[in-house]
C-alpha positions in Angstrom: -61.0 52.3 104.3 -57.4 51.7 103.5 -56.4 50.0 100.2 -54.7 46.6 100.5 -50.9 46.7 100.2 -49.6 45.5 96.9 -48.2 42.0 96.8 -44.4 42.0 96.9 -42.8 41.3 93.6 -41.1 37.9 93.6 -37.3 38.1 93.4 -36.0 36.1 90.4 -34.7 32.6 90.9 -31.5 31.5 89.3 -30.2 28.3 87.7 -26.4 28.4 87.6 -24.6 26.3 85.1 -20.8 25.9 85.2 -18.5 25.5 82.2 -16.3 22.6 81.3 -14.8 20.5 84.1 -16.7 22.2 86.9 -19.6 21.3 89.2 -22.0 23.1 91.4 -19.2 23.7 93.9 -17.8 26.5 91.6 -20.9 28.6 92.4 -20.7 28.3 96.2 -19.8 31.8 97.1 -22.1 33.3 94.4 -25.0 31.3 95.7 -24.3 32.5 99.3 -24.4 36.1 98.1 -27.6 35.6 96.1 -29.2 34.1 99.1 -28.3 37.2 101.1 -29.9 39.3 98.4 -33.2 37.3 98.7 -32.9 35.0 95.7 -33.5 31.3 95.3 -30.9 29.6 93.3 -29.8 26.1 92.1 -26.3 25.4 91.0 -26.0 22.5 88.6 -23.6 19.6 88.4 -24.1 18.3 84.8 -24.3 14.6 84.1 -20.8 13.0 83.9 -19.2 15.6 86.2 -20.3 14.3 89.5 -16.9 12.9 90.4 -13.6 11.7 88.9 -15.1 8.2 88.7 -18.5 9.2 87.2 -19.3 7.4 83.9 -18.9 9.7 81.0 -18.7 7.5 77.9 -22.5 7.6 77.1 -23.3 11.1 78.3 -24.9 13.1 75.5 -25.6 16.8 74.9 -29.3 16.1 75.4 -28.5 14.8 78.9 -27.0 18.2 79.8 -29.9 20.1 78.3 -32.4 18.0 80.0 -30.8 18.4 83.4 -30.9 22.2 83.1 -34.4 22.3 81.7 -35.7 20.2 84.6 -34.1 22.7 87.1 -35.7 25.6 85.3 -39.2 24.0 85.4 -38.9 23.3 89.2 -38.0 26.8 90.3 -40.6 29.5 90.9 -41.0 32.2 88.3 -39.4 34.4 87.2 -36.3 32.2 86.4 -33.0 33.5 85.2 -30.6 31.1 83.5 -26.9 31.7 84.0 -24.3 29.9 81.9 -20.5 30.1 82.2 -18.1 29.5 79.4 -18.8 26.3 77.5 -22.2 25.9 79.1 -23.3 28.7 76.7 -24.3 26.0 74.2 -26.4 24.2 76.8 -28.1 27.5 77.7 -28.9 28.2 74.1 -30.6 24.8 73.7 -32.6 25.2 76.9 -33.7 28.7 75.8 -34.8 27.1 72.5 -36.8 24.4 74.4 -38.3 26.7 77.1 -38.4 30.3 75.7 -41.5 31.2 77.8 -40.1 29.9 81.0 -37.1 32.3 81.2 -37.1 35.9 82.2 -33.5 36.4 81.1 -30.4 34.4 80.1 -27.0 35.6 81.5 -23.9 34.4 79.8 -20.8 34.7 81.9 -17.7 35.0 79.7 -19.8 33.0 77.3 -22.5 33.5 74.7 -25.3 31.8 72.7 -24.6 29.7 69.7 -26.4 29.2 66.4 -28.2 26.2 65.0 -25.8 23.5 63.9 -22.9 24.8 66.0 -20.5 22.0 67.1 -18.6 23.1 70.3 -15.5 20.9 69.6 -15.5 19.4 66.1 -11.9 18.4 66.7 -12.8 15.7 69.3 -12.6 12.2 67.7 -15.4 9.8 68.1 -13.3 7.4 70.1 -12.5 10.0 72.8 -14.8 9.6 75.9 -13.6 12.5 78.0 -11.6 15.7 78.0 -9.0 15.8 80.8 -8.7 18.9 83.0 -6.0 21.1 81.4 -3.3 22.8 83.4 -3.6 26.6 83.9 -0.8 27.1 81.3 -2.8 25.0 78.8 -5.9 27.0 79.6 -4.1 30.3 79.2 -2.9 29.1 75.7 -6.6 28.6 74.8 -7.4 32.1 75.9 -8.8 31.3 79.4 -7.1 33.7 81.8 -6.7 32.7 85.5 -6.3 36.4 86.5 -7.7 37.1 90.0 -7.3 33.5 91.3 -5.2 33.1 94.4 -2.9 30.2 94.8 -5.4 28.5 97.1 -8.2 28.9 94.5 -6.0 27.5 91.8 -5.2 24.5 94.0 -8.9 24.0 94.8 -9.8 24.2 91.1 -7.3 21.5 90.2 -8.5 19.4 93.1 -12.2 19.5 92.3 -12.4 19.9 88.6 -13.0 16.6 86.7 -12.8 15.4 83.1 -15.6 16.6 80.8 -17.8 14.1 78.8 -16.5 14.3 75.2 -19.8 13.2 73.7 -21.5 16.5 74.6 -19.0 18.7 72.9 -18.9 17.0 69.5 -22.7 17.0 68.8 -24.3 19.7 66.8 -26.6 22.0 68.7 -30.1 21.9 67.1 -32.2 25.0 67.6 -35.7 25.3 66.2 -37.8 27.9 68.0 -37.3 31.5 66.8 -38.8 32.8 70.1 -35.4 32.1 71.7 -34.2 35.3 70.0 -36.7 37.4 72.1 -35.6 36.2 75.5 -33.6 39.0 77.1 -29.8 38.3 77.2 -27.0 39.8 79.3 -23.4 39.2 78.5 -21.0 39.4 81.4 -17.7 40.2 79.7 -14.5 39.2 81.5 -11.9 38.0 79.1 -13.1 40.1 76.2 -14.3 43.7 76.8 -17.9 44.5 75.8 -16.7 47.1 73.4 -14.7 44.5 71.5 -17.7 42.1 71.5 -19.8 44.8 70.0 -17.2 45.5 67.3 -16.8 41.9 66.4 -20.5 41.3 66.3 -21.0 44.3 64.0 -18.2 43.0 61.8 -19.9 39.6 61.4 -17.4 37.5 63.3 -18.6 33.9 63.3 -17.9 33.5 67.1 -20.6 36.1 67.8 -23.0 35.4 65.0 -25.8 34.4 67.3 -25.8 37.8 69.1 -26.9 39.5 65.9 -30.3 37.7 66.1 -31.2 38.8 69.6 -33.8 41.5 70.2 -32.8 42.4 73.7 -29.1 42.3 74.4 -27.1 44.0 77.3 -23.4 43.8 77.8 -21.7 44.4 81.1 -18.0 44.4 81.9 -16.6 42.5 84.9 -12.8 42.8 84.5 -11.2 39.6 85.8 -10.1 36.2 84.5 -12.3 33.5 83.0 -13.7 32.2 86.3 -15.3 35.3 88.0 -17.4 33.0 90.2 -14.1 32.2 91.9 -12.1 35.4 91.5 -14.9 37.9 92.1 -17.9 36.0 93.4 -19.5 38.9 95.3 -19.3 41.3 92.4 -20.6 38.7 90.0 -23.6 37.9 92.3 -24.4 41.6 92.7 -24.3 41.9 88.9 -26.5 38.9 88.4 -29.1 40.2 90.9 -29.1 43.7 89.2 -29.6 42.2 85.8 -32.3 39.8 87.0 -34.2 42.5 88.8 -34.1 44.6 85.7 -35.8 41.8 83.8 
């Protein structure tokens, strides 16, 4: 009598969250590759970023957190949450809300934040949206566009929309210490992983939340700040490898 074959292990599902000014469109090529690799994935367009004309004045940080948390709940286990750039604050809040629902959180040129962190304390209360900067302005802020073709730059400027200001001037409230035990991977593009480790060990405020994590992996993907556009296949393969390791 032969033994029954073991059930196949489910491939992790992904929730993909873009950074400021971007929508689900930014993950298109990454999603295609993840599908080829056998993964389910949902790319998120956060509230207020649906179009140039979308209402943004009343969008709150909790709206972004709720949208991502709902997506996590709807996908089959195990779920890996991927956050790019400024979406790191959203991912940290979702991890705090749903620590048992996540197999891993992957921060792409991003990272978790600490309780009380305010992403943009300089944004005045009267401001309702953050306009899309030029690439020169983004470079001055440390966001390199290396690896983007002229066509990709044009597409970025065509599809990116203003970001709701309310979500970036609210403090991020984190309460559940179990968030520290969710495995985390940093995909390091703009800043090499060696530098991140050095700054974390030195107590740099920007990386303070990393010191609390119990399971942290750093992986280098040399390119500019938008690897989902400049190196989508390499990023998708990296995401799959890290998710399967979880």
